[in-house]
Residue frames relative to the residue before (quaternion, step in Angstrom):
aa qw qx qy qz dx dy dz
K 1.0000 0.0000 0.0000 0.0000 0.00 0.00 0.00
F 0.6827 0.4816 -0.2920 0.4655 3.58 0.92 -0.91
K 0.6289 0.5255 -0.3305 0.4681 3.59 0.98 -0.80
L 0.6408 0.5339 -0.3194 0.4497 3.54 0.96 -0.88
A 0.6370 0.5286 -0.3296 0.4541 3.58 0.99 -0.82
I 0.6426 0.5065 -0.3170 0.4796 3.59 1.02 -0.80
Q 0.6695 0.5195 -0.2988 0.4388 3.57 0.87 -0.99
Q 0.6695 0.5179 -0.2999 0.4400 3.55 1.02 -0.79
K 0.5112 0.6263 -0.4261 0.4060 3.57 1.28 -0.04
G 0.2691 -0.8311 0.4601 0.1585 3.52 1.38 -0.19
G 0.8748 0.0832 -0.0240 0.4766 3.54 -0.70 -1.18
V 0.5293 0.6194 -0.4284 0.3907 3.61 1.15 -0.37
G 0.1993 -0.8522 0.4642 0.1365 3.54 1.06 -0.84
I 0.6177 -0.5722 0.4118 0.3485 3.49 -1.25 0.64
R 0.6675 0.5260 -0.3247 0.4151 3.59 0.92 -0.82
S 0.5631 0.5786 -0.3965 0.4370 3.58 1.17 -0.38
L 0.5857 0.5949 -0.3627 0.4141 3.54 1.16 -0.59
K 0.5735 0.5944 -0.3770 0.4191 3.60 1.14 -0.59
R 0.6569 0.5003 -0.3161 0.4672 3.59 0.95 -0.82
I 0.6350 0.5151 -0.3260 0.4745 3.57 1.05 -0.76
F 0.6206 0.5396 -0.3360 0.4591 3.58 1.00 -0.83
D 0.6686 0.5127 -0.3046 0.4443 3.57 0.86 -0.94
R 0.6624 0.5050 -0.3071 0.4603 3.59 0.99 -0.82
M 0.7283 0.4384 -0.2377 0.4699 3.56 1.03 -0.80
D 0.5489 0.5935 -0.3969 0.4347 3.57 1.29 -0.14
F 0.1428 -0.8684 0.4703 0.0657 3.55 0.50 1.25
N 0.7435 0.3874 -0.2376 0.4905 3.61 0.99 -0.72
G 0.4666 -0.7388 0.4012 0.2748 3.58 1.29 0.14
N 0.4638 0.6972 -0.4470 0.3146 3.61 1.11 0.48
K 0.5061 -0.6829 0.3871 0.3572 3.58 1.33 0.28
K 0.6857 0.3874 -0.2816 0.5482 3.55 1.25 0.44
L 0.2989 -0.7389 0.5710 0.1967 3.56 -1.25 0.39
D 0.3128 -0.7063 0.5963 0.2183 3.54 -0.95 0.87
S 0.7743 -0.3728 0.2264 0.4584 3.56 -1.27 0.04
G 0.6816 0.4889 -0.2913 0.4598 3.59 0.91 -0.91
E 0.6675 0.4907 -0.2978 0.4743 3.56 0.93 -0.89
F 0.6240 0.5483 -0.3255 0.4517 3.55 1.05 -0.84
E 0.6523 0.5156 -0.3103 0.4607 3.58 0.97 -0.88
Q 0.6683 0.4946 -0.2993 0.4681 3.60 0.98 -0.84
A 0.6230 0.5358 -0.3376 0.4591 3.57 1.07 -0.72
L 0.6544 0.5031 -0.3092 0.4722 3.57 0.97 -0.84
A 0.6384 0.5251 -0.3230 0.4609 3.56 1.00 -0.81
A 0.6458 0.5164 -0.3202 0.4623 3.57 1.00 -0.81
F 0.6761 0.4594 -0.2747 0.5063 3.55 1.22 -0.52
G 0.5752 -0.6225 0.3584 0.3913 3.56 1.32 0.09
L 0.5944 0.5531 -0.3572 0.4617 3.58 1.23 0.41
F 0.0492 -0.8254 0.5611 -0.0370 3.57 -0.74 1.10
P 0.0505 -0.8322 0.5520 0.0100 3.61 0.33 1.22
K 0.5343 -0.5903 0.4930 0.3507 3.56 -1.22 0.50
K 0.7033 -0.4892 0.3052 0.4159 3.55 -1.26 0.45
V 0.6739 0.4878 -0.3014 0.4659 3.56 0.91 -0.91
E 0.6323 0.5183 -0.3250 0.4754 3.59 1.12 -0.69
L 0.6290 0.5351 -0.3309 0.4566 3.56 1.04 -0.79
Q 0.6460 0.5170 -0.3157 0.4643 3.58 0.97 -0.87
A 0.6550 0.5091 -0.3034 0.4687 3.57 1.00 -0.87
L 0.6473 0.5179 -0.3123 0.4640 3.57 1.03 -0.82
M 0.6324 0.5262 -0.3274 0.4646 3.57 0.97 -0.86
K 0.6638 0.5075 -0.3068 0.4557 3.58 0.90 -0.90
F 0.6728 0.5091 -0.2924 0.4501 3.57 0.99 -0.87
Y 0.7695 0.3956 -0.2027 0.4587 3.56 0.81 -1.02
D 0.6256 0.5205 -0.3428 0.4692 3.60 1.18 -0.46
V 0.1497 -0.8568 0.4895 0.0629 3.56 0.43 1.26
N 0.7615 0.3715 -0.2136 0.4863 3.60 0.91 -0.84
N 0.4229 -0.7595 0.4213 0.2585 3.59 1.33 0.27
D 0.3976 0.7170 -0.4924 0.2923 3.60 0.92 0.82
G 0.5881 -0.6076 0.3543 0.3993 3.57 1.30 0.18
N 0.7104 0.3679 -0.2381 0.5508 3.56 1.31 0.13
V 0.2814 -0.7273 0.5950 0.1945 3.55 -1.31 0.30
S 0.2359 -0.7533 0.5986 0.1362 3.54 -0.71 1.08
Y 0.6490 -0.5053 0.3867 0.4171 3.55 -1.26 0.34
E 0.6442 0.5303 -0.3242 0.4458 3.58 0.98 -0.82
E 0.6448 0.5109 -0.3230 0.4678 3.58 1.00 -0.80
F 0.6676 0.5053 -0.3042 0.4543 3.54 0.93 -0.92
L 0.6705 0.5012 -0.2942 0.4611 3.56 0.90 -0.94
S 0.6377 0.5332 -0.3201 0.4544 3.57 1.01 -0.84
G 0.6662 0.5079 -0.2985 0.4572 3.56 1.04 -0.78
L 0.6901 0.4777 -0.2744 0.4693 3.57 1.09 -0.66
R 0.6285 0.5991 -0.3364 0.3646 3.55 1.04 -0.79
D 0.1750 -0.7552 0.6253 0.0894 3.54 -0.96 0.96
E 0.5793 -0.5396 0.4617 0.4002 3.55 -1.26 0.33
L 0.5063 -0.6210 0.4993 0.3298 3.55 -1.11 0.69
T 0.4911 -0.6257 0.5070 0.3322 3.56 -1.08 0.69
P 0.6848 -0.4959 0.3208 0.4269 3.63 -1.14 0.42
R 0.6597 0.5043 -0.3230 0.4541 3.62 0.92 -0.83
R 0.6706 0.4905 -0.2984 0.4697 3.56 0.92 -0.89
K 0.6543 0.5208 -0.3128 0.4504 3.57 0.91 -0.92
N 0.6200 0.5542 -0.3319 0.4453 3.57 1.01 -0.83
M 0.6871 0.4773 -0.2821 0.4696 3.60 0.92 -0.90
V 0.6425 0.5253 -0.3235 0.4545 3.58 1.02 -0.80
I 0.6589 0.4961 -0.3021 0.4779 3.57 0.99 -0.84
K 0.6251 0.5365 -0.3376 0.4556 3.61 0.99 -0.80
A 0.6673 0.4963 -0.2990 0.4680 3.58 0.95 -0.89
F 0.6313 0.5294 -0.3359 0.4565 3.60 1.01 -0.78
K 0.6749 0.4890 -0.2953 0.4671 3.58 0.91 -0.91
L 0.5896 0.5593 -0.3576 0.4601 3.56 1.14 -0.62
M 0.7149 0.4511 -0.2470 0.4737 3.57 0.93 -0.92
D 0.6973 0.4614 -0.2662 0.4796 3.59 1.01 -0.86
K 0.1324 -0.8661 0.4788 0.0549 3.54 0.52 1.26
D 0.7523 0.3960 -0.2263 0.4755 3.59 0.94 -0.83
G 0.4630 -0.7196 0.4220 0.2994 3.58 1.28 0.09
S 0.3597 0.7707 -0.4609 0.2534 3.58 1.20 0.48
G 0.5059 -0.6433 0.4304 0.3808 3.58 1.21 -0.38
A 0.7392 0.2469 -0.1894 0.5973 3.55 1.33 0.14
I 0.3488 -0.7263 0.5566 0.2028 3.55 -1.11 0.74
G 0.0277 -0.8163 0.5761 -0.0296 3.56 -0.69 1.12
L 0.7854 -0.3373 0.2339 0.4634 3.54 -1.33 -0.12
N 0.6682 0.5125 -0.3148 0.4379 3.58 0.91 -0.89
D 0.6314 0.5319 -0.3326 0.4558 3.58 1.07 -0.71
V 0.7110 0.4733 -0.2549 0.4533 3.54 0.94 -0.97
A 0.5817 0.6529 -0.3662 0.3181 3.57 1.02 -0.84
G 0.7239 0.4460 -0.2573 0.4592 3.57 0.97 -0.82
I 0.7068 0.4497 -0.2468 0.4871 3.56 1.27 -0.32
Y 0.7640 0.3222 -0.1697 0.5327 3.56 0.94 -0.91
D 0.1840 -0.8091 0.5547 0.0623 3.57 -0.37 1.27
V 0.2100 -0.8158 0.5310 0.0917 3.59 -0.55 1.18
S 0.4440 0.7597 -0.4235 0.2154 3.59 1.24 -0.31
M 0.7470 0.3632 -0.2171 0.5127 3.60 1.12 -0.56
N 0.4022 0.7094 -0.4771 0.3275 3.58 1.29 0.21
P 0.5154 -0.6758 0.4241 0.3127 3.65 -0.72 1.01
E 0.6621 0.5082 -0.3158 0.4511 3.61 0.94 -0.83
F 0.6408 0.4998 -0.3192 0.4876 3.58 1.12 -0.64
L 0.6635 0.5179 -0.3004 0.4487 3.56 0.94 -0.95
E 0.7229 0.4260 -0.2354 0.4905 3.57 1.06 -0.79
G 0.5067 -0.6915 0.3959 0.3291 3.57 1.28 0.05
R 0.4453 0.7109 -0.4465 0.3114 3.58 1.25 0.26
K 0.7930 0.1014 -0.0607 0.5976 3.58 1.17 -0.52
T 0.4584 -0.6617 0.5215 0.2829 3.53 -1.17 0.66
R 0.6883 -0.4566 0.3605 0.4334 3.54 -1.30 0.22
E 0.6716 0.5059 -0.2980 0.4519 3.58 0.91 -0.93
E 0.6425 0.5234 -0.3261 0.4549 3.60 1.00 -0.78
I 0.6610 0.4979 -0.3102 0.4679 3.59 0.97 -0.81
L 0.6463 0.5086 -0.3179 0.4718 3.58 0.99 -0.81
T 0.6381 0.5194 -0.3209 0.4692 3.58 1.04 -0.79
D 0.6242 0.5270 -0.3304 0.4728 3.59 1.03 -0.78
F 0.6292 0.5399 -0.3244 0.4553 3.55 0.99 -0.87
L 0.6720 0.4914 -0.2937 0.4697 3.58 0.91 -0.92
S 0.6417 0.5557 -0.3219 0.4192 3.58 0.98 -0.88
N 0.5721 0.6076 -0.3758 0.4028 3.58 1.12 -0.62
F 0.7275 0.4429 -0.2340 0.4689 3.57 1.10 -0.69
E 0.5692 0.6325 -0.3903 0.3516 3.59 1.18 -0.25
G 0.2775 -0.8228 0.4699 0.1587 3.59 1.15 -0.46
A 0.7805 -0.3714 0.2463 0.4385 3.52 -1.36 -0.11
K 0.7444 0.3945 -0.2201 0.4918 3.57 1.04 -0.75
G 0.4539 0.6924 -0.4518 0.3323 3.57 1.24 -0.01
N 0.3991 -0.7290 0.5040 0.2351 3.55 -1.19 0.52
N 0.4083 -0.7525 0.4441 0.2642 3.57 1.31 0.29
D 0.3401 0.7544 -0.4892 0.2755 3.56 0.93 0.94
G 0.5731 -0.6139 0.3766 0.3910 3.58 1.25 0.19
K 0.6946 0.3715 -0.2762 0.5507 3.57 1.27 0.30
I 0.2565 -0.7474 0.5900 0.1658 3.55 -1.16 0.58
T 0.2616 -0.7482 0.5891 0.1572 3.56 -0.68 1.08
E 0.6614 -0.4934 0.3658 0.4305 3.57 -1.23 0.28
K 0.6336 0.5323 -0.3373 0.4488 3.60 1.04 -0.74
E 0.6490 0.5058 -0.3165 0.4720 3.60 0.96 -0.85
W 0.6321 0.5298 -0.3135 0.4707 3.57 1.06 -0.80
M 0.6750 0.4861 -0.2875 0.4748 3.58 0.91 -0.94
D 0.6377 0.5261 -0.3293 0.4562 3.60 0.99 -0.79
Y 0.6252 0.5450 -0.3334 0.4483 3.56 0.98 -0.87
Y 0.7422 0.4056 -0.2374 0.4777 3.57 0.79 -0.97
S 0.5575 0.5602 -0.3974 0.4664 3.59 1.21 -0.33
D 0.6399 0.5059 -0.3133 0.4863 3.57 1.05 -0.81
L 0.6771 0.4947 -0.2872 0.4629 3.56 0.85 -1.00
S 0.6120 0.5960 -0.3365 0.3962 3.55 1.03 -0.83
M 0.6102 0.5877 -0.3497 0.4000 3.57 1.09 -0.70
S 0.7032 0.4420 -0.2625 0.4912 3.58 1.17 -0.50
V 0.6396 0.4937 -0.3199 0.4948 3.57 1.30 0.04
P 0.3953 -0.8027 0.3993 0.1999 3.58 -0.37 1.24
S 0.8296 0.1542 -0.0538 0.5339 3.61 0.96 -0.72
D 0.6148 -0.5411 0.4288 0.3814 3.54 -1.24 0.51
E 0.6346 0.5595 -0.3310 0.4180 3.56 0.94 -0.93
Y 0.6793 0.4788 -0.2905 0.4742 3.58 0.87 -0.95
F 0.6424 0.5303 -0.3254 0.4474 3.58 0.95 -0.88
V 0.6661 0.5040 -0.3007 0.4602 3.58 0.91 -0.94
R 0.6582 0.5037 -0.3129 0.4638 3.59 0.93 -0.88
M 0.6203 0.5400 -0.3337 0.4608 3.58 1.06 -0.77
M 0.6803 0.4806 -0.2874 0.4729 3.59 0.90 -0.93
E 0.6250 0.5413 -0.3379 0.4496 3.59 1.01 -0.77
S 0.6964 0.4683 -0.2710 0.4714 3.56 0.95 -0.90
T 0.6703 0.5178 -0.3016 0.4377 3.59 0.94 -0.91
W 0.8131 0.2582 -0.1049 0.5111 3.56 0.79 -1.06
Q 0.3899 -0.7655 0.4420 0.2581 3.57 1.33 0.09
I 0.5191 0.5945 -0.4306 0.4377 3.54 0.99 0.95
P 0.3808 -0.7206 0.5228 0.2500 3.62 -0.88 0.84
E 0.6139 -0.5514 0.4071 0.3915 3.56 -1.15 0.52
E 0.7816 0.0896 -0.0315 0.6165 3.57 0.99 -0.88
E 0.2737 -0.8103 0.5006 0.1338 3.59 -0.58 1.13
N 0.7222 0.4745 -0.2489 0.4373 3.58 1.13 -0.52
T 0.4133 0.6984 -0.4887 0.3204 3.57 1.19 0.36
A 0.6465 -0.5285 0.3860 0.3922 3.54 -1.25 0.46
V 0.6307 0.5482 -0.3373 0.4335 3.58 1.01 -0.81
V 0.6686 0.4934 -0.3063 0.4645 3.59 0.90 -0.92
Q 0.6794 0.4988 -0.2957 0.4496 3.56 0.83 -0.96
Q 0.6585 0.4999 -0.3095 0.4697 3.59 0.97 -0.83
T 0.6607 0.5096 -0.3073 0.4575 3.58 0.98 -0.86
V 0.6467 0.5099 -0.3174 0.4702 3.57 0.97 -0.84
Q 0.6535 0.5057 -0.3170 0.4656 3.58 0.94 -0.83
H 0.6214 0.5305 -0.3294 0.4733 3.55 1.07 -0.77
L 0.6529 0.5122 -0.3092 0.4645 3.59 0.96 -0.88
L 0.6464 0.5314 -0.3236 0.4416 3.57 0.89 -0.92
T 0.6882 0.4757 -0.2719 0.4755 3.56 0.99 -0.88
E 0.7226 0.4724 -0.2542 0.4359 3.56 0.81 -1.06
V 0.6418 0.5153 -0.3294 0.4627 3.60 0.96 -0.83
K 0.6507 0.5165 -0.3165 0.4577 3.57 0.91 -0.90
A 0.6686 0.5121 -0.3064 0.4436 3.58 0.89 -0.94
R 0.7075 0.4643 -0.2757 0.4559 3.59 0.88 -0.88
I 0.6232 0.5110 -0.3494 0.4780 3.59 1.09 -0.60
M 0.6464 0.5109 -0.3258 0.4637 3.57 0.98 -0.78
Q 0.5843 0.5452 -0.3696 0.4741 3.59 1.15 -0.53
L 0.6482 0.5060 -0.3140 0.4745 3.57 0.98 -0.87
A 0.7101 0.4485 -0.2460 0.4838 3.56 1.04 -0.81
R 0.3788 -0.7369 0.4690 0.3059 3.58 1.34 -0.03
N 0.6023 -0.6058 0.3149 0.4135 3.53 1.16 0.82
D 0.5592 0.5742 -0.3926 0.4510 3.56 1.20 0.56
P 0.4076 -0.7613 0.4507 0.2261 3.62 -0.36 1.24
K 0.5912 0.6039 -0.3830 0.3730 3.60 1.07 -0.51
F 0.6446 0.5136 -0.3193 0.4677 3.59 1.27 -0.31
L 0.4651 0.7125 -0.4339 0.2964 3.60 1.24 -0.22
Q 0.6319 0.5408 -0.3431 0.4365 3.59 0.97 -0.79
K 0.6569 0.5054 -0.3116 0.4648 3.60 0.94 -0.86
I 0.6482 0.5093 -0.3200 0.4670 3.57 0.95 -0.85
F 0.6237 0.5349 -0.3264 0.4673 3.57 1.00 -0.86
N 0.6765 0.4986 -0.2894 0.4583 3.58 0.87 -0.97
D 0.6317 0.5478 -0.3316 0.4369 3.58 1.03 -0.77
F 0.7329 0.4009 -0.2325 0.4981 3.57 1.03 -0.76
D 0.5668 0.5349 -0.3847 0.4946 3.58 1.29 -0.15
L 0.1683 -0.8729 0.4493 0.0882 3.54 0.55 1.25
N 0.7564 0.3546 -0.2159 0.5055 3.59 0.98 -0.73
Q 0.4159 -0.7514 0.4325 0.2746 3.56 1.34 0.26
S 0.2905 0.7848 -0.4924 0.2391 3.55 1.01 0.88
G 0.5271 -0.6290 0.4154 0.3924 3.57 1.23 -0.34
H 0.7642 0.1801 -0.1636 0.5974 3.55 1.30 0.08
L 0.4562 -0.6727 0.5129 0.2761 3.55 -1.25 0.46
T 0.3047 -0.7421 0.5706 0.1755 3.56 -0.80 1.03
I 0.6862 -0.4592 0.3523 0.4407 3.56 -1.28 0.16
D 0.6412 0.5158 -0.3244 0.4665 3.60 1.04 -0.73
E 0.6607 0.4998 -0.3107 0.4660 3.58 0.99 -0.78
V 0.6315 0.5076 -0.3305 0.4840 3.59 1.07 -0.66
T 0.6134 0.5308 -0.3412 0.4750 3.59 1.06 -0.73
N 0.6522 0.5055 -0.2981 0.4798 3.56 1.01 -0.85
L 0.6191 0.5498 -0.3335 0.4508 3.58 1.02 -0.81
I 0.6647 0.5059 -0.2987 0.4615 3.57 0.89 -0.98
A 0.6547 0.5073 -0.3080 0.4681 3.58 1.00 -0.85
K 0.6631 0.5104 -0.3040 0.4555 3.59 0.95 -0.88
L 0.6624 0.4848 -0.2965 0.4881 3.57 1.16 -0.58
K 0.4082 -0.7486 0.4293 0.2978 3.55 1.41 0.06
I 0.3965 0.6616 -0.5149 0.3740 3.53 0.94 1.02
S 0.2480 -0.7897 0.5485 0.1186 3.56 -0.62 1.13
V 0.2240 0.7592 -0.5796 0.1934 3.57 -0.67 1.12
E 0.5314 -0.6110 0.4748 0.3448 3.59 -1.11 0.63
R 0.6006 -0.6075 0.3919 0.3415 3.56 -1.04 0.83
K 0.6205 0.5865 -0.3509 0.3846 3.60 1.03 -0.70
F 0.6605 0.5012 -0.3145 0.4622 3.60 1.22 -0.33
V 0.5156 0.6766 -0.4123 0.3263 3.60 1.23 -0.30
Y 0.6852 0.4990 -0.3130 0.4284 3.61 0.81 -0.91
P 0.6397 0.4980 -0.3577 0.4635 3.68 0.87 -0.71
F 0.6183 0.5224 -0.3283 0.4868 3.58 1.10 -0.70
F 0.6414 0.5465 -0.2961 0.4498 3.55 0.96 -1.00
K 0.6692 0.5292 -0.2988 0.4276 3.59 0.91 -0.96
V 0.6064 0.5691 -0.3573 0.4251 3.58 1.06 -0.71
I 0.7250 0.4286 -0.2330 0.4862 3.58 0.99 -0.86
D 0.6622 0.4812 -0.2912 0.4951 3.59 1.10 -0.74
K 0.1386 -0.8647 0.4787 0.0633 3.56 0.49 1.24
N 0.7457 0.3955 -0.2343 0.4822 3.59 0.98 -0.75
N 0.4115 -0.7545 0.4363 0.2664 3.57 1.32 0.23
S 0.2982 0.7864 -0.4860 0.2378 3.55 1.05 0.83
G 0.5163 -0.6294 0.4266 0.3941 3.57 1.22 -0.35
G 0.7525 0.2250 -0.1760 0.5934 3.55 1.32 0.15
I 0.3680 -0.7157 0.5457 0.2336 3.58 -1.13 0.62
E 0.2475 -0.7744 0.5686 0.1257 3.56 -0.47 1.24
Y 0.6858 -0.5038 0.3194 0.4169 3.57 -1.23 0.39
D 0.6527 0.5186 -0.3440 0.4321 3.62 0.90 -0.81
E 0.6306 0.5083 -0.3326 0.4830 3.60 1.11 -0.64
F 0.6302 0.5315 -0.3149 0.4703 3.56 1.03 -0.85
E 0.6791 0.4898 -0.2878 0.4650 3.58 0.89 -0.96
A 0.6393 0.5317 -0.3239 0.4512 3.58 0.97 -0.85
Y 0.6446 0.5092 -0.3072 0.4805 3.57 1.02 -0.82
M 0.6916 0.4948 -0.2870 0.4411 3.58 0.83 -0.95
L 0.7638 0.3801 -0.2011 0.4814 3.59 0.97 -0.78
S 0.4913 0.6691 -0.4293 0.3558 3.57 1.27 0.02
């Protein structure tokens, strides 16, 4: 019943509770006693009866020290991801973990997360590396060690927390498909047909821009390489497809991207782009 009440908060999310915990931690010991715990729940819109509060304290106070830490509370609320949700979370992790090291670092993120249009980067307030590090830190969560890398466990914990605010598997899967541009199942007829359509249509429209003259391909490539990195990121390819006025769901972009990214570097270099265009 209590978990359900938290889940029904929807957009508020489990991670918002951390800020409430911090505000209610009056003595700054990173834990809440019974009174502080009750006030934190009230701030979250939850008003358990005294006997319920005692039962909750007993349940969440794992180490029996008379207090509830944020980690204890979060651990008590967290459910295992359903098979469909877990499948999508693992797919997204493997997408990010380009070198297969089992952890996502700056090099993995650099080819996927384009900082060139970030306001803090444009205004010179943060470097590219600082923004990428901030991005990684978002996924480390309360138990993360802030080492600038995301382990698979930290990644799973992040999405386990987020999952609590998402009511259905269907919605969670659609969210992951849109965010990471990966379909739930890549080998279905629909995915394969859509990717083939994209391969044909994108090539045809780019060749129209090039007036069927291959010597213009380099200029077109450079025009869509918005951050002038020498390769096209997944975001730049998504932008390219939109600029070509091709309507397609975001979840089909990555399978299309993978076909052209022959060396699986996370970016499409010019030679890969040219090979695709002239094939």
